[in-house]
N, C-alpha and C positions, 0 to 999 in steps of 0.2 A: 662553310665550316663549322661554324657553332651556332646550334639553332636552338631558339627556346619559345613554347607557346602555353598560352594559359588565358582561360578567361576572355577569348576574342581578341588577345595582342599579341603578337608575334616580334618576338627579336632573332636576327641571323646578322652573319657577317658576309657582305659581299663585296666581289670587285666591282668599282663602277668605272666601267666602259664611256661610259658618255662623255668624256673630259681625258684625254691623254696628256700627259706631262710632257714638257720639253724633253727631258729626259729618255722618253719612249716607255715609262712607267704610269701606270695607274691607281689612283688612290684606292685603299682599304676601308669600307666603312661599313657602321656597324645601322643595318635598317631596320626601324621601328612600323609594322602596320598595325592598324584599330580603327576600324568601321573603313574600309577600303580605302584610310587614308596612310599616307606614309611619309616618315621623316629620315634624312639621312643623320649621320652622326659620325664627324670624321675620327680617324686613330690614330692619326698621324703619321699611318705607314701606308707605303708604296711599294709596288712589287709587278713584274711581268706577268702574262698570261700564263706563261711556262712556269715561273716558279708559285703563279698562284694556284696551280694544280698540281705542284710536287709537294706544297707546304704543309698539309698536315702531315705529312709521314717522312717528310725529311730530315737528315742527321746533320747538314750543312748548320754549322756556328752560325753564320750570319742570318738563314732564314729560319732557325730556330728561336733567334733573339726578336726576330720579327713578328714571330707565332705569337710569343709570349706576350708583345705588348699588345698585339689585336685578341688577346684572348683576356689580360687586364681591362681593355676598354669594353670589351662584352661584357664581363661580371659584373662593372661597374653601373652600365645601364640596366643588364637585367636586373639586379639587387633593387634599383630605384623602381623598375616595372613590376618587379613582383610585389612589392609594398604596397605600390598604388592600386593595385588589382585586388591583393587582399583587401585593401578598405575599401574598394568598390567604388574607387573617385577616381579613375586612370583619365587623364587629360593631358594633352601633348603641351601645354601651356606651362602646367603644373610639375610635367617632368621634366622641361625645358629650366624652370626654376630651382628644382632640384638639382639638376646637374650643372647650375651656376651659368647657364648660358643666357638666361634672361635676367640680367640685374638689375631692370627697372621692368620687372612685371608688374602690373598695378593692383592697386585696391579694385581701382573700377573695373578690371577683367574679372576677377576673383567675386564681385557681387553679380556680373553678368553668368557665370558659371552659376553661380548660386541660383537665381531668378530663371535659368533656363531647367534646373534641375524640379525646382518647385512648380513650373508650368507643366512639366511633364508627368507629374505625382498628382497635377489636380488640386493642389493647394492653394487654391485663390487669394485666401485672408493673408495669408503668410506671405504671397507674393507680392499681394498688395503692399503690405508692410516693408518689404525689403525694398521695393521699388522706390517708397516713398522717402527711405532714410537715404538712397542713393543719391536721389534728387534733392535733397539737403544738402549733403555731402560735395557734389557737385556744383551746387550755389555758391561753396563756401569756395572749395577748394580746385576745381575747375575737371576737366575729363580724364586726364593720366596722375593721378597719385601716388608716387612710390610709397611701399612699404614703409621705406627708413624713413618718410617725413612725417609717420604717425608717432610723435611723440608725445607725452604727458604736456607738455608745452602745446603742442597742436589742439589736442583733446580739449584743454582749459578754453584757448583761443575760441574753438568751435562752440563751447556753451556759451562763453561768450555773445557770440554772433548769433545765434539760437535765441539768448534772451533777450537782446537788442532788437530782436526781429518780433519780438511778444510772443514765443513759442512758450509754454508751459513747461513745468519741470518735469510733469505727467507724459508727455510727447516727448521730450528728449529725450526719457528714459527708452522710449522704444527706438530712436534711432541708434544710440549709444550702445544698447544690447544686441540691435542686429550689425553695427560695426564691428565688438565683442565679438561676436559669432565666426564674422568673417576673419578677425585675428586671429583666434581660436584655431579655424582652419590652417590659413597659414602658416601657425607655428606647427601643428600636426604633420603638414608637409611638409618642413623644413625650407620651408620661403623665408622664414624669419627666425632667429635665435632665440633663446628663451630671454636673454638679455636685452633684447629689443621690445619684448612683449610689454606694454606701457597698462594696460589695467590690473587691477587687484589691490590688496590693503599696502599701504604705504606709496601706492601709484597714484595711479588716478580711478577714483571709482563712480560707477554709474548715477548719474543724481536720481533722487527718487521725488517724487510729488508729495505735498502735503493733501491729504485728504480732505473733505469737509464733515463735519461733525454734526450728523444730523439726525440726534437723538430726541426723541417727542415726550413731551412733560405730559404731565397725570392727566391735566385737561384736555388734551388733542388725545391721547388714549382712549379716554371716555367717551369721545366724539365720534372714533374708530368702532367703538365695540357696541354703541347704543344705535348707529346710524342704520335705516331701514328706507328705502324706496319704494317698498310694498313687492318685490321680484323675487323668487326663492334662490335664483342663481348668485343674487346679488348676497344674501345671504349666508350661503355656503361660502363664498370667498372672503368674505371678513369672519366667519367662525374659523377658518383655515387659517386666517392672520392672527388672529387671536390665540389660536392654539399655540400657532407658533410663538408667538408672542410670551407664552405661558413658559413654554419650553426651552427657554433662554434662545431665541433665534434658532432651532430646530431647519437643518437642511431638509429645503421642501421636497425631495425626491424619497428621504428617509422619513418625512410626514406621511406620504403619499404611498408609500411601500413599509411598512412598518413590519417587525422581524420581534418574535417572543422569543426569548429565552429562559431557558431553565435555569 
C-alpha cells in the first residue's frame, strides 16, 4: 500500500499472511529490505484479506482509522531509513536502536560494525587500532556492554584498570579516542541522548601522554655536524639534518621540495 525505495533500501507495507490470528485476521507490517535481507516491523493493525484489498481507497470510518495508523508506522520507519541512508550508514541494528526496539544494543556491536567498515575500506592500521581498543574494553567489561553503562564513573574506572595493568597514558589515549568515536556515532544515530554522552569539558577528558624531552646540547650537536665516516651518502644525510636544525626544525618534505616565493 505504501512504498519507498532509495540507495538500496526498500520500505513497504505488507499483509503478513504467514500467521493468521484466531479472529481470522492477518497482521499488517512494515517490511524493510536491504542487501537481500528483510525485517518486519509491526504496525499493531490487523485486517482481513478482503479489507486489505480495499484499504487504500475505502471510506469506511473503521478502515480509514486503520489506514492512518498504518501510514503513521510506515512514515516513522521511512524517516529513520531515509536518515541512515543519507548518512551512508544504514544497518538493521542501528535502525532497531533508533526505533527503540533494541534497548540493549551494545557498544561491542557498534565496534564490530566499525571494524567491518574499516576492513572493507582496506584501512589496516586503523582496523588494528580499533580491534586493540575493543579487546582492552572487553577484558575490562565483557562481551556485551550497554551504552547506558558508559558513564564518567565507568571511564574513570577503566582508566584506573589500564593504569594498574601498566598501560601508558599515550596508549590509553588510543583506546579512549576510539571509544569516543564509537559514542559519537551512537550519539549521531540517536542510540544515546546528548545527556548520556560522557566525554568533553567538565565530563571525562581523554588522557594524554607526556612526551619525553630529547633536546640535544651544543656538545652533542657539534659531534653530529663534524661526524664523518668517509661515505658521501652519510655526508648528505648529516648536512640535511644540520640544515633542518638551522631552519628551526623545518619539515623534511618542505626541505626536499622548497618553494620560492616572490
